[in-house]
SEMAR-6117 format. One record per residue (C-alpha): residue number from 1; x, y negated, z. Coordinates in nm, 3 decimals, decimal comma. Each point is the difference from the previous one (the first is absolute). Layout:
<nodes>
n:NUM; px:X; py:Y; pz:Z;
...
</nodes>
This chain:
<nodes>
n:1; px:0,000; py:0,000; pz:0,000;
n:2; px:0,119; py:-0,349; pz:-0,081;
n:3; px:0,147; py:-0,148; pz:0,324;
n:4; px:-0,171; py:-0,333; pz:-0,061;
n:5; px:-0,335; py:0,170; pz:-0,056;
n:6; px:0,048; py:0,200; pz:0,320;
n:7; px:0,085; py:-0,320; pz:0,190;
n:8; px:-0,305; py:-0,178; pz:-0,142;
n:9; px:-0,232; py:0,287; pz:0,097;
n:10; px:0,152; py:0,013; pz:0,349;
n:11; px:-0,050; py:-0,375; pz:0,047;
n:12; px:-0,361; py:0,016; pz:-0,123;
n:13; px:-0,067; py:0,282; pz:0,247;
n:14; px:0,163; py:-0,205; pz:0,277;
n:15; px:-0,226; py:-0,290; pz:-0,094;
n:16; px:-0,296; py:0,233; pz:0,031;
n:17; px:0,123; py:0,102; pz:0,343;
n:18; px:0,015; py:-0,368; pz:0,094;
n:19; px:-0,361; py:-0,040; pz:-0,109;
n:20; px:-0,093; py:0,300; pz:0,217;
n:21; px:0,201; py:-0,140; pz:0,290;
n:22; px:-0,198; py:-0,324; pz:0,014;
n:23; px:-0,347; py:0,145; pz:0,077;
n:24; px:0,151; py:0,274; pz:0,217;
n:25; px:0,174; py:-0,256; pz:0,219;
n:26; px:-0,309; py:-0,221; pz:-0,002;
n:27; px:-0,201; py:0,291; pz:0,142;
n:28; px:0,278; py:0,070; pz:0,249;
n:29; px:-0,007; py:-0,368; pz:0,099;
n:30; px:-0,359; py:0,042; pz:0,117;
n:31; px:0,100; py:0,286; pz:0,228;
n:32; px:0,323; py:-0,144; pz:0,141;
n:33; px:-0,121; py:-0,356; pz:0,039;
n:34; px:0,215; py:-0,212; pz:-0,230;
n:35; px:0,184; py:-0,002; pz:-0,333;
n:36; px:0,329; py:-0,016; pz:0,192;
n:37; px:-0,083; py:0,318; pz:0,191;
n:38; px:-0,107; py:0,170; pz:-0,323;
n:39; px:0,327; py:-0,101; pz:-0,167;
n:40; px:0,194; py:0,126; pz:0,301;
n:41; px:-0,164; py:0,342; pz:-0,022;
n:42; px:0,049; py:0,003; pz:-0,377;
n:43; px:0,369; py:-0,082; pz:0,033;
n:44; px:0,047; py:0,255; pz:0,280;
n:45; px:-0,145; py:0,275; pz:-0,219;
n:46; px:0,204; py:-0,124; pz:-0,298;
n:47; px:0,318; py:-0,008; pz:0,209;
n:48; px:-0,059; py:0,356; pz:0,119;
n:49; px:-0,064; py:0,115; pz:-0,358;
n:50; px:0,318; py:-0,172; pz:-0,122;
n:51; px:0,199; py:0,154; pz:0,285;
n:52; px:-0,120; py:0,347; pz:-0,094;
n:53; px:0,075; py:-0,064; pz:-0,368;
n:54; px:0,350; py:-0,129; pz:0,083;
n:55; px:0,070; py:0,319; pz:0,197;
n:56; px:-0,134; py:0,221; pz:-0,281;
n:57; px:0,200; py:-0,186; pz:-0,266;
n:58; px:0,302; py:-0,031; pz:0,228;
n:59; px:0,012; py:-0,370; pz:-0,081;
n:60; px:0,285; py:-0,170; pz:0,182;
n:61; px:0,054; py:-0,375; pz:-0,001;
n:62; px:0,331; py:-0,156; pz:-0,100;
n:63; px:0,060; py:-0,182; pz:0,328;
n:64; px:0,304; py:-0,188; pz:-0,133;
n:65; px:-0,195; py:-0,140; pz:-0,294;
n:66; px:-0,298; py:-0,081; pz:0,223;
n:67; px:0,216; py:-0,206; pz:0,236;
n:68; px:0,102; py:-0,226; pz:-0,287;
n:69; px:-0,354; py:-0,099; pz:-0,096;
n:70; px:-0,128; py:-0,353; pz:0,065;
n:71; px:-0,258; py:-0,044; pz:0,279;
n:72; px:-0,296; py:-0,056; pz:-0,231;
n:73; px:0,035; py:0,344; pz:-0,153;
n:74; px:-0,100; py:0,151; pz:0,335;
n:75; px:-0,344; py:-0,165; pz:0,012;
n:76; px:-0,164; py:0,186; pz:-0,288;
n:77; px:-0,218; py:0,187; pz:0,248;
n:78; px:-0,136; py:-0,334; pz:0,119;
n:79; px:-0,139; py:-0,065; pz:-0,348;
n:80; px:-0,164; py:0,342; pz:0,007;
n:81; px:-0,151; py:-0,072; pz:0,340;
n:82; px:-0,145; py:-0,327; pz:-0,127;
n:83; px:-0,142; py:0,184; pz:-0,301;
n:84; px:-0,164; py:0,273; pz:0,209;
n:85; px:-0,146; py:-0,243; pz:0,255;
n:86; px:-0,134; py:-0,225; pz:-0,276;
n:87; px:-0,155; py:0,296; pz:-0,183;
n:88; px:-0,166; py:0,137; pz:0,314;
n:89; px:-0,131; py:-0,347; pz:0,082;
n:90; px:-0,101; py:-0,090; pz:-0,356;
n:91; px:-0,195; py:0,310; pz:-0,106;
n:92; px:-0,295; py:-0,048; pz:0,240;
n:93; px:-0,025; py:-0,365; pz:-0,103;
n:94; px:0,072; py:0,016; pz:-0,373;
n:95; px:-0,044; py:0,363; pz:-0,104;
n:96; px:0,266; py:0,239; pz:-0,124;
n:97; px:0,013; py:-0,113; pz:-0,364;
n:98; px:0,033; py:-0,372; pz:0,073;
n:99; px:0,252; py:0,055; pz:0,280;
n:100; px:0,220; py:0,219; pz:-0,219;
n:101; px:-0,040; py:-0,230; pz:-0,302;
n:102; px:0,107; py:-0,302; pz:0,205;
n:103; px:0,296; py:0,195; pz:0,138;
n:104; px:0,107; py:0,102; pz:-0,349;
n:105; px:-0,032; py:-0,362; pz:-0,114;
n:106; px:0,226; py:-0,110; pz:0,286;
n:107; px:0,247; py:0,276; pz:-0,080;
n:108; px:0,011; py:-0,101; pz:-0,365;
n:109; px:0,051; py:-0,369; pz:0,073;
n:110; px:0,287; py:0,069; pz:0,240;
n:111; px:0,129; py:0,274; pz:-0,229;
n:112; px:0,023; py:-0,246; pz:-0,290;
n:113; px:0,216; py:-0,230; pz:0,211;
n:114; px:0,219; py:0,283; pz:0,130;
n:115; px:0,051; py:0,131; pz:-0,353;
n:116; px:0,068; py:-0,347; pz:-0,139;
n:117; px:0,280; py:-0,063; pz:0,247;
n:118; px:0,122; py:0,360; pz:0,026;
n:119; px:-0,054; py:-0,018; pz:0,375;
n:120; px:0,135; py:0,272; pz:0,228;
n:121; px:0,204; py:0,143; pz:-0,286;
n:122; px:-0,303; py:0,081; pz:-0,217;
n:123; px:0,047; py:-0,020; pz:-0,377;
n:124; px:-0,064; py:-0,352; pz:-0,121;
n:125; px:-0,306; py:-0,044; pz:-0,223;
n:126; px:-0,072; py:-0,366; pz:-0,074;
n:127; px:-0,355; py:-0,129; pz:0,029;
n:128; px:-0,152; py:-0,005; pz:-0,347;
n:129; px:-0,331; py:-0,097; pz:-0,148;
n:130; px:-0,095; py:0,366; pz:-0,035;
n:131; px:0,081; py:0,077; pz:0,363;
n:132; px:-0,193; py:-0,307; pz:0,117;
n:133; px:-0,294; py:0,107; pz:-0,217;
n:134; px:0,008; py:0,344; pz:0,162;
n:135; px:-0,020; py:-0,151; pz:0,348;
n:136; px:-0,274; py:-0,238; pz:-0,119;
n:137; px:-0,199; py:0,301; pz:-0,119;
n:138; px:0,033; py:0,158; pz:0,345;
n:139; px:-0,111; py:-0,327; pz:0,161;
n:140; px:-0,295; py:-0,004; pz:-0,242;
n:141; px:-0,069; py:0,355; pz:0,120;
n:142; px:-0,010; py:-0,129; pz:0,358;
n:143; px:-0,270; py:-0,246; pz:-0,103;
n:144; px:-0,192; py:0,270; pz:-0,184;
n:145; px:0,019; py:0,242; pz:0,295;
n:146; px:-0,113; py:-0,280; pz:0,232;
n:147; px:-0,291; py:-0,129; pz:-0,211;
n:148; px:-0,142; py:0,313; pz:-0,163;
</nodes>
């Protein structure tokens, strides 16, 4: 199988998991009392799953390389926590489709900037009319999901 095709399928499936995560955590929020508590439980389960997977795959970190990383590289989990809390909080108020659509719109807008500047060592892809049009179409989709 083409490695790019495999990567694209994997990312689409991960996006589907994100869409499933939002209503699941929203339901959990009702039981545990807040979106922060729901995110905490979600991250605890995710951490346990990752720990088990790391043991199975015998994944070992390169401690020397990790020590040389700048401070901001260590806060990626914070972004995930914000995402999970916002999704758990947003779904009961906005619905799953609108919450996820807005999140994707935010991801695309920030992604355009990160790509444009090649931030965090990502390949540089300048903002173009076509890329802006793609994001505009997603933003139009937000409006359509919201109004129809």
